[in-house]
MIMI-803947 format. One line per field, with one value per residue: x, y, z of N, C-alpha, C in turn. Coordinates in Angstrom, 2 decimals. Example, Ala and Ser with C-alpha at 12.3 -4.5 7.8 and 13.67 -1.06 7.14 Angstrom:
2
n_px = [13.19, 12.85]
n_py = [-5.69, -2.25]
n_pz = [7.80, 7.08]
ca_px = [12.30, 13.67]
ca_py = [-4.50, -1.06]
ca_pz = [7.80, 7.14]
c_px = [13.20, 12.90]
c_py = [-3.30, 0.03]
c_pz = [7.80, 7.87]
//
This chain:
149
n_px = [168.66, 165.79, 165.80, 163.50, 162.49, 161.02, 160.03, 162.21, 163.70, 165.85, 164.57, 165.34, 163.67, 161.89, 162.25, 160.91, 158.71, 157.02, 155.69, 153.92, 153.52, 153.14, 153.00, 151.32, 149.09, 146.10, 143.95, 141.94, 140.16, 139.65, 139.95, 142.57, 143.32, 142.62, 143.96, 146.58, 145.90, 146.01, 148.16, 149.56, 148.23, 149.80, 152.47, 152.06, 151.81, 153.88, 155.69, 155.23, 155.37, 158.61, 159.10, 158.56, 155.44, 153.49, 151.43, 148.33, 148.31, 149.44, 147.02, 145.16, 145.82, 146.05, 142.73, 142.21, 143.53, 142.23, 139.10, 139.37, 140.45, 138.71, 136.65, 137.75, 137.84, 135.63, 134.60, 136.17, 134.55, 132.40, 132.50, 133.53, 131.22, 128.52, 130.15, 129.95, 132.93, 135.11, 136.65, 136.07, 135.13, 137.84, 139.69, 137.89, 138.51, 140.90, 140.57, 138.70, 140.82, 143.27, 141.61, 141.04, 143.24, 144.47, 142.67, 142.80, 145.57, 145.09, 143.53, 144.90, 146.89, 145.44, 145.08, 147.40, 149.00, 150.56, 153.24, 153.52, 155.91, 158.93, 157.94, 155.36, 154.95, 156.24, 154.70, 151.82, 152.92, 154.10, 151.94, 150.25, 150.96, 151.92, 149.59, 148.34, 149.46, 149.42, 147.52, 145.05, 145.51, 145.38, 142.46, 142.34, 142.25, 139.79, 137.69, 138.39, 137.72, 135.07, 134.52, 134.92, 136.46]
n_py = [76.69, 74.27, 70.95, 69.91, 67.03, 66.89, 64.42, 64.02, 65.79, 67.84, 70.86, 73.61, 75.29, 78.17, 79.72, 82.37, 84.15, 86.40, 89.26, 90.84, 94.56, 97.88, 99.22, 97.49, 98.71, 98.92, 100.99, 100.29, 98.64, 95.98, 95.12, 95.59, 93.56, 91.13, 90.86, 90.34, 87.81, 86.54, 86.84, 85.52, 82.91, 81.85, 81.81, 80.19, 77.57, 77.36, 76.92, 74.69, 73.23, 73.50, 71.79, 69.55, 68.84, 66.77, 65.82, 65.97, 67.46, 69.65, 70.13, 70.91, 72.99, 74.78, 74.23, 75.44, 78.61, 78.42, 78.88, 80.75, 83.27, 83.28, 84.49, 86.53, 88.28, 88.81, 89.97, 92.10, 93.10, 93.18, 95.80, 97.17, 97.04, 98.25, 100.99, 101.73, 101.28, 102.31, 100.36, 98.39, 95.69, 94.89, 94.59, 92.35, 90.59, 89.80, 89.00, 85.99, 84.79, 84.07, 82.73, 80.75, 79.60, 79.13, 77.09, 75.15, 73.89, 73.51, 71.17, 69.42, 68.87, 67.18, 64.85, 64.08, 64.76, 67.12, 68.67, 70.89, 73.20, 75.30, 77.20, 77.29, 78.13, 80.96, 81.76, 81.87, 83.95, 86.01, 86.70, 87.75, 89.66, 91.41, 92.20, 93.22, 95.76, 96.78, 96.75, 96.29, 98.74, 100.95, 100.95, 102.39, 105.24, 106.55, 104.59, 105.86, 108.37, 107.84, 107.79, 104.81, 103.34]
n_pz = [182.75, 183.02, 180.48, 178.46, 176.76, 173.48, 171.95, 169.14, 169.90, 172.39, 173.95, 175.42, 178.49, 179.21, 182.14, 182.73, 180.82, 180.14, 182.04, 184.41, 184.12, 184.48, 181.70, 180.66, 181.25, 181.08, 181.55, 182.76, 185.16, 185.30, 182.78, 182.82, 185.48, 184.46, 181.99, 183.72, 185.21, 182.74, 182.08, 184.47, 183.49, 181.81, 182.56, 184.28, 182.89, 181.37, 183.86, 184.35, 182.03, 182.44, 184.81, 184.58, 184.75, 183.23, 181.34, 181.84, 184.15, 181.92, 180.30, 181.88, 182.68, 180.14, 179.18, 181.19, 180.50, 177.74, 178.25, 180.13, 177.87, 175.89, 178.03, 179.25, 176.61, 175.25, 177.49, 176.79, 174.17, 174.80, 176.28, 173.48, 171.82, 173.67, 173.77, 171.38, 169.81, 167.63, 166.00, 166.53, 164.55, 163.29, 166.14, 167.28, 165.09, 165.61, 167.80, 167.59, 165.63, 167.16, 169.42, 167.37, 166.41, 169.35, 170.10, 167.94, 168.14, 170.94, 170.74, 168.94, 170.99, 172.77, 171.35, 170.98, 169.21, 168.98, 170.95, 174.21, 173.62, 173.14, 171.37, 171.12, 173.42, 173.54, 171.66, 173.01, 174.59, 173.68, 171.47, 173.72, 174.93, 172.96, 171.93, 173.43, 173.41, 171.83, 170.36, 172.16, 174.12, 171.93, 172.51, 174.77, 175.43, 174.05, 175.54, 178.05, 177.80, 177.86, 180.16, 181.13, 183.43]
ca_px = [167.35, 165.67, 165.93, 162.60, 162.12, 159.70, 159.86, 163.75, 164.67, 165.44, 164.83, 165.18, 161.94, 162.43, 161.32, 159.45, 158.15, 156.20, 155.38, 153.20, 154.22, 152.62, 153.42, 150.47, 147.40, 145.18, 143.71, 139.89, 140.28, 138.64, 140.61, 144.21, 142.66, 142.27, 145.31, 146.67, 145.46, 146.58, 150.10, 149.97, 148.00, 150.66, 153.52, 151.54, 152.01, 155.56, 156.57, 154.71, 156.41, 160.42, 159.07, 157.52, 154.49, 152.77, 149.91, 146.83, 148.45, 149.15, 146.32, 144.42, 146.26, 145.31, 142.00, 141.75, 143.78, 141.39, 138.22, 139.57, 140.84, 137.02, 135.76, 138.33, 137.36, 134.06, 134.56, 136.21, 133.39, 130.99, 132.59, 133.36, 129.02, 128.14, 129.87, 130.62, 134.47, 135.05, 137.63, 135.70, 135.32, 139.65, 139.78, 137.24, 138.85, 142.38, 139.78, 138.58, 141.66, 143.87, 140.93, 140.86, 144.72, 144.88, 141.97, 143.20, 146.69, 144.43, 143.11, 146.24, 147.67, 144.47, 145.32, 149.01, 149.84, 152.17, 153.27, 154.36, 157.65, 159.37, 157.40, 153.84, 155.20, 156.56, 152.83, 151.40, 153.19, 154.28, 150.68, 149.55, 152.19, 151.93, 148.60, 147.84, 150.34, 149.27, 145.70, 144.32, 146.11, 144.81, 141.25, 142.52, 141.75, 138.80, 137.07, 138.70, 137.32, 133.65, 134.32, 135.13, 137.53]
ca_py = [76.22, 72.83, 70.41, 69.39, 66.12, 66.80, 64.26, 63.16, 66.41, 68.74, 71.86, 74.62, 75.60, 79.65, 80.50, 83.70, 84.22, 87.36, 89.44, 92.11, 95.42, 99.02, 99.64, 97.07, 99.19, 100.41, 101.94, 100.01, 97.86, 94.94, 94.67, 95.16, 92.41, 90.18, 90.65, 89.90, 86.72, 85.79, 86.57, 84.75, 81.69, 81.38, 81.62, 78.54, 76.75, 77.33, 76.47, 73.05, 72.23, 73.03, 70.80, 68.24, 68.11, 66.20, 65.87, 66.28, 69.09, 70.61, 69.86, 71.21, 74.87, 74.61, 74.45, 77.09, 79.67, 79.18, 79.70, 82.21, 83.74, 84.20, 85.26, 88.24, 88.77, 88.51, 91.14, 93.95, 93.15, 93.81, 97.50, 97.40, 97.26, 99.06, 102.27, 101.70, 101.34, 102.46, 99.38, 96.63, 94.57, 94.64, 93.89, 91.23, 89.62, 88.93, 87.65, 84.98, 84.61, 83.87, 81.49, 79.37, 78.86, 77.73, 75.71, 73.78, 73.58, 72.27, 69.72, 68.84, 68.27, 66.32, 63.77, 63.86, 64.97, 68.35, 68.60, 72.01, 74.12, 76.91, 77.09, 77.35, 79.10, 81.89, 82.18, 82.74, 84.63, 87.20, 87.17, 88.36, 90.90, 92.29, 92.55, 94.65, 97.06, 97.54, 96.76, 97.27, 100.02, 101.79, 101.87, 103.35, 107.02, 105.80, 104.56, 106.84, 109.51, 107.43, 107.36, 103.55, 102.91]
ca_pz = [182.36, 182.71, 179.35, 178.29, 175.65, 172.96, 170.56, 169.24, 170.57, 173.64, 174.22, 177.08, 178.17, 179.73, 183.40, 182.57, 179.90, 180.28, 183.65, 184.29, 185.03, 184.56, 180.83, 179.87, 181.86, 179.79, 182.90, 183.32, 186.09, 184.70, 181.80, 183.69, 186.12, 183.42, 181.66, 185.11, 185.06, 181.40, 181.72, 185.24, 183.36, 180.30, 183.54, 185.23, 181.78, 180.74, 185.34, 184.03, 181.46, 183.20, 186.24, 183.77, 186.22, 183.18, 180.03, 182.57, 184.41, 181.19, 179.51, 182.31, 182.76, 178.66, 179.24, 181.92, 180.38, 176.44, 178.57, 180.69, 177.33, 175.73, 178.89, 178.60, 175.17, 175.57, 178.61, 175.83, 173.31, 175.18, 175.78, 172.47, 171.28, 174.15, 174.00, 169.99, 169.36, 166.06, 166.02, 166.89, 163.98, 163.51, 167.21, 166.78, 164.28, 165.90, 169.25, 166.57, 165.26, 168.64, 170.08, 166.70, 166.61, 170.25, 169.99, 167.53, 169.08, 172.25, 170.17, 168.88, 172.50, 173.44, 170.32, 171.29, 167.51, 169.78, 172.62, 174.73, 173.41, 173.53, 169.82, 171.33, 174.86, 172.85, 170.72, 173.36, 175.09, 172.62, 171.05, 174.26, 174.69, 171.45, 171.28, 174.80, 173.08, 169.58, 169.38, 173.60, 174.18, 171.41, 173.18, 176.51, 175.37, 173.85, 176.82, 179.43, 177.03, 177.90, 181.89, 182.25, 184.53]
c_px = [167.00, 165.06, 164.53, 162.47, 161.09, 160.19, 161.25, 164.65, 164.49, 165.10, 164.99, 163.67, 162.62, 161.48, 160.84, 159.40, 157.34, 156.07, 154.67, 153.39, 153.39, 151.93, 152.20, 149.46, 146.73, 143.78, 142.05, 140.86, 140.01, 139.19, 141.68, 144.33, 142.85, 143.35, 146.28, 147.16, 145.83, 147.71, 150.31, 149.73, 149.24, 151.81, 153.75, 151.99, 153.35, 156.33, 155.93, 155.12, 157.81, 159.72, 158.45, 156.73, 153.33, 151.59, 148.62, 146.98, 148.58, 148.17, 145.17, 144.59, 146.13, 144.05, 141.24, 142.19, 142.63, 140.40, 138.47, 139.67, 139.64, 136.38, 136.44, 137.93, 136.25, 133.94, 134.39, 135.39, 132.29, 130.79, 132.62, 131.87, 128.84, 128.53, 130.98, 131.84, 134.16, 136.22, 137.24, 135.87, 136.97, 139.76, 139.11, 137.65, 139.95, 141.84, 140.06, 139.86, 142.96, 143.10, 141.14, 141.99, 144.94, 144.07, 142.23, 144.47, 146.17, 144.18, 144.17, 146.59, 147.22, 144.69, 146.85, 149.52, 150.90, 152.36, 153.96, 155.72, 157.36, 158.34, 156.05, 154.07, 155.42, 155.07, 152.53, 151.55, 153.66, 152.97, 149.62, 149.94, 151.89, 150.13, 147.68, 148.51, 149.85, 148.57, 144.82, 144.32, 145.64, 143.32, 141.03, 142.19, 140.56, 137.68, 137.25, 137.95, 134.79, 133.66, 134.52, 136.69, 137.41]
c_py = [74.49, 72.44, 69.68, 68.23, 66.24, 65.63, 63.54, 64.58, 67.36, 70.58, 73.20, 75.60, 76.94, 79.63, 81.00, 83.76, 86.05, 87.87, 90.93, 93.62, 96.74, 99.38, 98.77, 97.32, 99.30, 101.03, 101.57, 98.70, 96.91, 94.55, 93.93, 93.43, 91.07, 89.74, 89.86, 88.36, 85.63, 85.44, 85.26, 83.18, 81.32, 80.75, 80.52, 77.31, 76.62, 77.12, 74.76, 72.55, 72.05, 72.28, 69.47, 68.06, 66.78, 66.52, 66.44, 67.04, 69.99, 70.93, 70.84, 73.45, 75.11, 75.31, 75.88, 78.41, 79.45, 79.33, 80.76, 83.27, 84.12, 84.53, 86.56, 88.45, 88.78, 89.79, 92.72, 93.89, 93.37, 95.38, 97.75, 98.13, 97.99, 100.68, 102.39, 102.20, 100.96, 100.88, 98.23, 95.48, 94.10, 93.88, 92.88, 89.80, 88.66, 88.29, 86.29, 84.77, 83.52, 82.28, 80.27, 78.99, 78.31, 77.05, 75.08, 73.38, 72.86, 71.09, 68.50, 67.88, 67.34, 64.69, 63.17, 63.92, 66.54, 67.82, 70.45, 72.29, 74.97, 77.87, 78.27, 78.43, 80.66, 82.70, 83.00, 83.99, 86.48, 87.73, 88.56, 89.90, 91.90, 92.69, 93.88, 96.06, 97.29, 97.54, 97.36, 98.58, 101.52, 102.60, 102.41, 104.74, 106.80, 105.82, 105.18, 108.17, 109.44, 107.23, 105.89, 103.68, 101.25]
c_pz = [182.52, 181.13, 179.21, 176.70, 174.84, 171.81, 170.33, 169.47, 171.87, 173.42, 175.57, 177.14, 179.29, 180.92, 183.81, 181.01, 179.35, 181.68, 183.32, 184.64, 184.03, 183.17, 180.22, 180.21, 180.98, 180.39, 182.88, 183.78, 185.91, 183.73, 182.44, 184.44, 185.34, 182.72, 182.40, 184.48, 183.84, 181.46, 183.18, 184.90, 182.53, 181.67, 184.08, 184.27, 181.35, 182.15, 184.93, 183.44, 181.89, 184.46, 185.16, 184.94, 184.71, 182.49, 180.79, 183.66, 183.60, 181.04, 180.61, 182.68, 181.15, 179.13, 180.28, 180.65, 179.11, 177.36, 179.32, 179.15, 176.46, 176.71, 178.83, 177.60, 174.94, 176.82, 177.45, 174.80, 173.62, 175.60, 174.22, 172.45, 172.02, 173.85, 172.47, 169.12, 167.88, 165.51, 166.00, 166.50, 163.67, 164.59, 167.09, 166.80, 165.19, 167.51, 168.45, 166.06, 166.41, 169.22, 168.95, 166.18, 167.93, 170.68, 169.24, 167.88, 170.01, 171.80, 169.74, 169.93, 173.24, 172.91, 170.45, 170.16, 167.55, 171.24, 172.86, 174.43, 173.41, 172.30, 170.68, 172.56, 174.40, 171.94, 171.36, 174.52, 174.24, 171.88, 172.43, 174.96, 173.68, 171.43, 172.19, 174.55, 172.03, 169.98, 171.06, 174.07, 173.37, 171.82, 174.43, 176.50, 174.90, 175.02, 177.76, 178.73, 177.54, 179.23, 182.11, 182.84, 184.49]
//
């Protein structure tokens, strides 16, 4: 694994954080495709860091990830509203907290206050994985009963 230097310390950057498999499927094609794209973007960011592609390349990926996350959350939230998903308030709050944290990180990154390190990459990967498994999977049955595929 490549070593990346951040300030005065070096870190080994993982070659793979998260990979899509059927266990992440929520049974809604559009959302599954969006989850696959988010996983792909996190992997792309990880690879960019591992290959030391530079701040401009990484900032472009971060901007895309931030924008696409918001688009994905809006897709889910439209379904919540349309079908009166009973746990939408809590779920939307998690989306908002993630968006706020990532937006702050991107601002700090652009200002040169922080770099992309294993902690950031692990946060993105772990948050998405845990969110899909513990939160998104809970709406699978609800939306299936409503005929959403």
